C-alpha positions in Angstrom: -53.3 29.3 21.3 -51.7 32.2 23.3 -51.6 32.6 27.1 -50.4 35.7 29.0 -49.2 35.2 32.6 -49.0 38.3 34.9 -49.8 39.5 38.3 -47.2 37.7 40.4 -43.5 37.2 40.8 -41.8 35.6 37.7 -38.5 33.9 38.5 -36.9 33.5 35.0 -33.6 31.8 36.2 -31.9 33.9 33.4 -30.6 36.3 36.0 -31.1 36.5 39.8 -32.1 40.2 39.5 -34.4 39.7 36.4 -37.6 41.6 37.0 -39.9 40.1 34.4 -43.6 41.0 35.0 -45.3 39.0 32.2 -44.8 36.0 30.0 -46.6 35.4 26.7 -46.6 31.9 25.3 -48.0 30.5 22.1 -48.4 26.8 21.0 -46.4 25.6 24.0 -43.4 27.9 23.4 -42.4 31.1 25.2 -42.9 34.1 22.8 -42.1 37.1 24.9 -40.9 37.9 28.4 -40.8 41.4 29.9 -42.6 44.3 31.6 -46.3 44.1 31.8 -46.7 47.4 30.1 -44.9 46.2 27.0 -47.0 43.0 26.9 -50.3 44.4 28.0 -51.5 45.1 24.4 -51.9 41.3 24.0 -54.6 41.2 26.7 -57.2 42.4 24.2 -56.0 40.1 21.4 -58.5 37.5 20.2 -57.6 34.1 21.3 -55.4 35.1 24.2 -56.0 33.5 27.6 -55.1 36.0 30.4 -53.9 34.3 33.6 -53.6 36.5 36.7 -51.2 34.8 39.0 -52.7 36.8 41.9 -49.5 37.2 43.8 -48.2 33.6 43.3 -44.9 32.8 41.7 -44.2 31.5 38.2 -40.9 29.8 37.5 -39.4 27.2 35.1 -40.7 23.6 35.6 -38.4 21.6 37.8 -36.1 19.2 36.0 -35.3 15.9 37.7 -31.7 15.0 36.9 -31.7 11.5 38.5 -34.3 9.1 39.7 -36.2 5.9 38.8 -39.6 7.0 37.5 -40.4 3.4 36.5 -40.3 2.3 40.1 -42.6 5.0 41.5 -45.9 3.3 40.5 -45.0 -0.3 41.5 -43.8 1.0 44.9 -47.4 2.1 45.6 -48.5 -1.5 45.5 -45.9 -2.6 48.1 -46.2 -2.6 51.9 -45.0 0.9 53.1 -42.4 0.3 55.9 -41.0 3.9 56.1 -42.7 4.7 59.4 -41.7 1.4 61.1 -39.7 1.9 64.2 -39.1 -1.7 65.3 -39.2 -5.3 64.2 -42.7 -5.6 65.7 -43.9 -2.6 63.6 -42.5 -4.4 60.4 -44.3 -7.6 61.3 -47.6 -5.9 62.0 -47.4 -3.7 58.9 -46.7 -6.7 56.7 -49.5 -8.8 58.3 -52.0 -5.9 57.9 -50.9 -5.5 54.3 -51.5 -9.1 53.5 -54.9 -9.0 55.1 -55.8 -5.8 53.3 -54.7 -7.3 50.0 -56.5 -10.6 50.7 -53.4 -12.6 50.0 -53.5 -16.4 50.0 -50.9 -19.0 50.6 -47.9 -18.7 48.3 -48.6 -15.1 47.2 -45.5 -12.9 47.1 -45.3 -10.1 49.7 -43.0 -7.1 49.0 -42.3 -4.2 51.3 -40.2 -1.1 50.9 -38.7 1.6 53.0 -37.4 0.2 56.3 -34.2 1.6 57.6 -32.2 -0.3 60.2 -30.6 3.0 61.3 -34.0 4.1 62.7 -35.3 0.9 64.1 -35.1 0.3 67.9 -33.0 -2.8 67.3 -30.6 -0.9 64.9 -30.3 -4.1 62.9 -31.8 -5.5 59.7 -34.9 -7.7 60.1 -33.5 -11.0 59.1 -35.3 -14.1 58.0 -36.3 -15.2 61.5 -38.2 -11.9 61.8 -39.9 -12.2 58.4 -40.7 -15.9 59.1 -42.9 -14.7 62.0 -45.0 -12.9 59.3 -45.4 -16.1 57.2 -43.5 -19.2 56.3 -45.8 -20.0 53.4 -45.6 -16.7 51.5 -42.3 -15.5 50.0 -41.5 -12.1 51.6 -38.9 -9.6 50.4 -38.4 -6.2 51.9 -36.2 -3.4 50.6 -34.1 -1.0 52.6 -35.0 2.7 52.0 -31.8 3.0 50.0 -32.8 0.2 47.7 -29.3 -1.3 48.0 -30.0 -4.0 50.6 -32.9 -6.0 51.9 -34.1 -9.1 53.7 -36.0 -12.2 52.7 -37.7 -15.0 54.6 -37.0 -18.7 54.1 -39.8 -19.0 51.5 -38.4 -16.3 49.3 -34.8 -17.6 49.6 -36.1 -21.1 48.6 -38.1 -19.7 45.7 -35.0 -18.0 44.3 -32.8 -21.0 44.9 -30.5 -19.3 47.4 -28.9 -21.6 49.9 -25.5 -22.3 51.6 -24.0 -23.2 48.2 -25.0 -19.8 46.6 -21.9 -17.6 46.3 -21.6 -13.9 46.9 -21.7 -12.1 43.6 -19.1 -9.7 42.5 -20.4 -6.4 44.0 -22.8 -8.2 46.3 -23.1 -10.1 49.5 -25.3 -12.7 51.2 -25.6 -12.6 54.9 -24.8 -15.8 56.7 -25.7 -17.3 60.1 -22.6 -17.0 62.2 -20.3 -20.0 61.9 -22.2 -21.4 58.9 -22.8 -20.7 55.2 -26.6 -20.8 55.7 -28.2 -17.5 54.5 -29.7 -15.4 57.3 -32.0 -13.5 54.9 -29.9 -10.4 54.4 -28.8 -9.5 50.9 -26.7 -6.6 49.5 -26.3 -5.0 46.1 -25.8 -7.6 43.3 -27.2 -10.5 45.3 -30.3 -8.5 46.2 -30.8 -7.5 42.5 -30.6 -11.2 41.5 -33.2 -12.2 44.0 -35.4 -9.3 43.0 -35.2 -10.3 39.3 -36.0 -13.9 40.1 -39.0 -13.1 42.3 -40.4 -10.1 40.3 -40.6 -12.2 37.1 -43.6 -13.9 38.7 -45.4 -10.7 39.7 -48.5 -9.8 37.7 -48.9 -6.0 37.6 -50.7 -3.5 35.3 -47.5 -1.7 34.4 -49.2 0.8 32.2 -51.5 2.0 35.0 -48.6 2.0 37.5 -46.4 4.0 35.1 -49.1 6.6 34.8 -49.5 6.7 38.5 -45.7 7.1 38.9 -45.4 10.1 36.5 -48.3 11.7 38.3 -46.3 11.9 41.5 -43.6 13.9 39.8 -46.1 16.2 38.1 -47.7 16.9 41.5 -44.3 18.1 42.6 -43.9 20.6 39.7 -41.5 18.4 37.7 -41.8 18.5 33.9 -38.8 16.3 32.9 -38.0 13.1 34.7 -35.3 10.4 34.6 -35.4 6.6 34.6 -31.9 5.6 35.7 -30.8 2.0 35.0 -33.7 1.3 32.6 -34.2 -2.4 31.7 -35.0 -3.5 28.2 -38.5 -4.5 29.4 -39.1 -1.1 31.0 -37.9 0.7 27.8 -40.5 -1.2 25.8 -43.1 -0.1 28.3 -42.0 3.6 27.9 -42.0 3.2 24.1 -45.6 1.9 24.2 -46.7 4.8 26.4 -44.8 7.2 24.1 -46.6 5.9 21.0 -50.0 6.1 22.7 -49.3 9.7 23.8 -49.5 8.7 27.5 -46.4 10.5 28.6 -47.3 13.8 30.1 -43.8 14.8 30.9 -40.5 14.2 29.1 -38.8 11.0 30.2 -35.0 10.4 29.8 -34.0 6.8 30.0 -30.5 5.4 30.8 -29.9 1.7 30.1 -27.2 -0.1 32.1 -23.9 -0.1 30.2 -23.0 -3.5 31.8 -26.3 -5.2 30.8 -28.3 -3.6 28.0 -26.3 -0.9 26.2 -27.5 -2.1 22.8 -30.9 -0.6 23.6 -29.4 2.7 22.6 -28.4 1.6 19.1 -31.4 -0.5 18.5 -33.8 2.4 19.1 -32.4 5.1 16.9 -35.6 7.2 16.9 -35.1 7.7 20.7 -31.4 7.8 20.9 -30.3 11.2 22.3 -33.5 12.8 21.0 -37.1 12.9 22.0 -39.8 11.0 20.2 -43.2 11.5 21.7 -41.6 12.7 25.0 -39.2 9.7 25.4 -35.4 10.0 25.0 -32.6 7.5 25.6 -30.0 9.9 27.1 -27.0 7.6 27.5 -25.7 4.8 29.7 -25.8 4.2 33.5 -23.2 2.4 35.6 -23.0 1.5 39.3 -19.6 1.4 41.1 -20.7 1.0 44.7 -23.5 1.1 47.2 -25.0 3.1 50.0 -23.2 5.0 52.8 -26.0 4.7 55.3 -25.9 1.0 54.7 -22.1 0.8 54.8 -21.9 -0.6 51.3 -20.5 2.6 49.7 -16.8 2.1 48.9 -14.6 4.3 51.0 -10.8 5.0 51.0 -10.9 4.9 54.8 -12.8 2.4 57.1 -16.2 3.3 58.5 -16.1 4.4 62.1 -15.8 1.4 64.5 -14.4 -0.8 61.8 -10.8 -1.9 61.7 -10.5 -2.2 57.9 -13.9 -2.5 56.3 -14.8 0.4 54.1 -17.4 -1.1 51.7 -16.5 -2.6 48.4 -16.6 -2.0 44.6 -18.9 -3.5 42.1 -16.3 -4.0 39.4 -12.5 -4.2 39.0 -10.7 -1.3 37.3 -10.3 -3.3 34.0 -14.1 -3.7 33.7 -14.8 -0.1 34.6 -12.4 1.2 32.0 -14.0 -1.1 29.4 -17.5 0.3 30.2 -16.2 3.9 30.2 -14.3 3.4 26.9 -17.5 2.0 25.3 -19.5 5.1 26.4 -16.9 7.5 25.1 -16.3 5.7 21.8 -20.0 5.3 21.3 -20.3 9.1 21.7 -22.7 8.6 24.7 -23.1 10.3 28.0 -22.3 8.1 31.0 -24.1 8.5 34.4 -22.2 6.7 37.2 -23.4 6.0 40.7 -20.6 6.9 43.2 -21.3 7.3 46.9 -17.9 6.5 48.4 -14.8 8.4 47.6 -13.0 5.2 46.6 -15.7 4.7 43.9 -15.2 8.3 42.8 -11.5 7.7 42.5 -12.2 4.7 40.4 -14.5 6.6 38.0 -12.2 9.6 37.7 -9.1 7.5 37.1 -10.7 5.3 34.5 -12.7 8.0 32.8 -9.5 10.1 32.3 -7.5 7.1 31.0 -10.3 6.2 28.5 -10.7 9.8 27.5 -7.0 10.2 26.7 -6.9 7.0 24.6 -10.1 7.7 22.7 -10.0 9.2 19.2 -13.7 10.4 19.4 -13.5 14.0 18.2 -16.6 14.8 20.4 -15.1 13.3 23.6 -14.8 16.8 25.3 -18.6 17.4 25.0 -20.2 14.3 26.4 -21.1 15.8 29.8 -20.4 12.7 32.0 -22.2 12.7 35.4 -21.2 11.5 38.8 -24.4 10.5 40.6 -24.8 11.1 44.3 -21.3 12.4 45.2 -21.9 11.8 48.9 -18.3 11.7 50.0 -16.5 13.3 47.1 -13.3 15.1 48.1 -12.1 18.6 47.1 -9.3 17.1 45.0 -11.9 14.9 43.2 -14.0 18.0 42.5 -10.9 19.6 41.0 -10.5 16.6 38.7 -14.2 16.7 37.8 -13.7 20.3 36.6 -10.8 19.1 34.4 -12.9 16.4 32.9 -16.0 18.7 32.6 -17.9 16.1 34.7 -21.2 17.1 36.2 -21.8 16.5 40.0 -25.4 15.4 40.6 -25.7 15.6 44.3 -28.2 13.8 46.5 -28.3 16.8 48.8 -31.3 15.6 50.9 -28.9 13.1 52.5 -28.0 16.0 54.8 -31.5 15.8 56.4 -32.5 12.2 56.0 -29.2 10.5 56.9 -27.0 13.3 58.1 -27.0 12.0 61.7 -26.2 8.5 60.4 -23.3 9.8 58.4 -21.9 11.6 61.4 -22.0 8.2 63.2 -20.7 6.1 60.4 -18.1 8.4 59.0 -17.1 10.5 62.0 -17.5 14.3 62.5 -14.9 15.4 59.9 -15.9 13.1 57.0 -19.6 13.1 58.0 -19.8 16.9 57.9 -18.4 17.0 54.4 -21.2 15.0 52.8 -22.9 16.5 49.7 -20.3 19.3 49.3 -22.5 21.5 47.1 -20.9 24.9 47.7 -17.4 23.5 47.1 -18.7 22.2 43.8 -20.4 25.5 42.8 -17.2 27.4 43.8 -15.3 25.4 41.2 -17.7 26.4 38.4 -19.1 22.9 38.1 -22.7 22.6 36.6 -24.1 21.2 39.9 -27.5 19.7 40.0 -29.6 18.1 42.8 -31.7 15.0 42.8 -33.8 12.9 45.1 -33.1 9.4 43.7 -36.8 8.8 43.9 -38.3 6.5 45.2 -35.5 6.6 47.8 -37.1 9.9 48.9 -40.0 11.7 47.4 -39.3 13.9 44.3 -39.9 17.0 46.3 -37.7 19.8 44.8 -38.7 22.3 47.4 -37.6 20.1 50.3 -34.3 19.5 48.4 -33.8 23.3 48.0 -34.5 23.7 51.8 -31.9 21.0 52.5 -29.3 22.7 50.3 -29.6 26.1 51.9 -30.0 25.0 55.5 -28.1 21.6 55.9 -30.0 20.5 59.0 -30.3 16.9 60.1 -33.4 15.2 61.4 -32.0 15.7 64.9 -31.5 19.4 64.2 -27.7 19.4 63.8 -26.2 21.9 61.4 -24.1 19.6 59.3 -21.2 21.2 57.4 -22.8 24.7 57.3 -19.9 26.0 55.2 -21.4 23.9 52.4 -24.7 25.7 52.4 -25.6 27.3 49.1 -27.7 30.3 48.2 -31.3 29.9 47.3 -30.6 31.0 43.8 -27.9 28.4 43.3 -30.2 25.7 44.7 -32.9 26.8 42.2 -30.3 26.6 39.4 -29.5 23.0 40.5 -33.1 21.9 39.8 -33.8 24.0 36.7 -31.2 25.3 34.3 -28.3 23.2 35.5 -30.4 20.1 35.5 -31.5 20.9 31.9 -27.8 21.3 31.0 -27.2 17.7 32.1 -29.6 16.6 29.4 -28.1 18.9 26.8 -31.4 20.8 27.0 -30.4 24.2 28.4 -31.5 25.8 25.1 -35.0 24.4 25.5 -35.7 24.2 29.3 -34.6 25.4 32.7 -35.3 29.1 32.4 -38.1 31.4 31.2 -36.8 32.9 27.9 -38.2 33.5 24.5 -37.9 30.5 22.3 -37.8 27.9 25.1 -40.6 25.5 26.0 -43.4 26.8 28.2 -42.6 24.3 31.0 -43.6 26.1 34.2 -44.5 25.6 37.9 -46.6 28.0 39.9 -45.8 28.2 43.6 -47.7 29.9 46.4 -44.5 31.7 47.5 -41.3 33.0 45.9 -38.4 30.9 47.2 -36.1 33.8 46.7 -38.2 35.9 49.1 -39.4 33.3 51.6 -37.6 32.6 54.9 -35.0 30.0 54.2 -36.4 27.8 57.0 -39.8 27.8 55.4 -38.9 26.9 51.8 -39.9 23.3 52.4 -43.4 24.4 53.2 -44.0 26.2 49.8 -46.7 24.5 47.8 -46.8 23.6 44.1 -50.1 25.1 42.8 -49.9 24.2 39.1 -47.6 22.3 36.8 -47.6 23.3 33.2 -46.0 21.3 30.4 -45.6 23.1 27.0 -48.4 25.5 27.9 -50.8 22.8 29.1 -51.8 22.6 32.8 -51.2 19.0 33.8 -51.6 19.5 37.5 -53.7 22.0 39.6 -53.8 21.9 43.3 -57.0 23.9 43.3 -58.5 27.0 41.7 -55.8 29.5 42.6 -56.0 32.2 39.9 -58.6 34.0 37.8 -58.8 33.6 34.1 -60.4 36.1 31.8 
């Protein structure tokens, strides 16, 4: 089956000045790219579908370089707290959710998306707040960052958390002042433990939810997605979907090196290669938390704190052990680093493990630093030496830019997400949304990168704004590079997969302030349209 696309802008991402007018694909692969006159002869060929773009823009399908696709579907079943502006809003939203779901005594209630930074109280809703919703139903709510949350007494009791429960390494339990009694607040490792304990009892149709999750990415023009920190159970779910042919996009999974690294070796058919659209890309590691929640590990204290600058998840010895395993296993390592102290820890231990390793392929593993919120210039220089990829959560500039200015001060806060500095050093920068932390909206991400405007309208670190073309590279060809897939994806070139997105405007021609308002009209995976906003072009 052949298809010829023409009649609109074609952004190939091979060259900013490339003036392709038509693209011919066959059996899911790009066959020819060029001037319409040269390809026009194919219009009369038998079996060729002619697609007139009618002035819309065709470009490579977006590549998500970091998120948690397995969480997207389950989140749709939870109470949505993102619009809550006060404790009362949270209470009422949870009560309405319970009523709408017809919940009975003892049923688990889970909410997601509150942010204490934007609540009137500017505090976390501790157990006394959630007890006002119910004392008979276990209630657990997650902060928008996913790194902290709150539980009521029933949830704490269910999970066996009391005054004798210790803080985990890389975690914390909030306590009522002057006592060891938990106040309902949990951070990082302790939150993950509570989550695991409670979620084991949840009955969900995970197949249906997984399909719902991938549909959210597809609607946003994304044709390759990531599942960072994939559990063994989630990997089995993906494998089942893969074997049934239910994955409509490519999924790259990253098991946690600290918990389930053997999933790579025990699934050889998926290890570093696709099998029915599923690939295990490497290992994932966490080193700290969230800067907006003040759990990211900083070299200097947060504003208003005498000495507190967050904390690490692991000691250096453990980090080096995990890094060494990745390098010696010949596996790519993705590492969560928000604070600059966490970035120091990664760079120091990666370099030491790299120097000691006798893996002949150690120069070609493409390690990735995830988030890079407060990474310094000297750290970017070291990343260049190590050929480490910065995957930047650039949308922080909008969603939490004002919070960072408050928590980090004007100088440090303005330097968050230093994308231009990374590009200037020749690094293969990519951008992500860490979905479901924020929606997997690549066009909003591009808008953030080229404008750097906070929710309050502040221009935050304007010297770190990047060009529209560089921002597009960060979600196409550079993101494909992070998966070792730049020869197959990320640009429109003969021989590559026909993974496309059709937009109603060309981002390179649109007003920079309006890029976030561009719409995805169609998403095409290997020549097959898997999403259509409406009938936007003629076929003949």
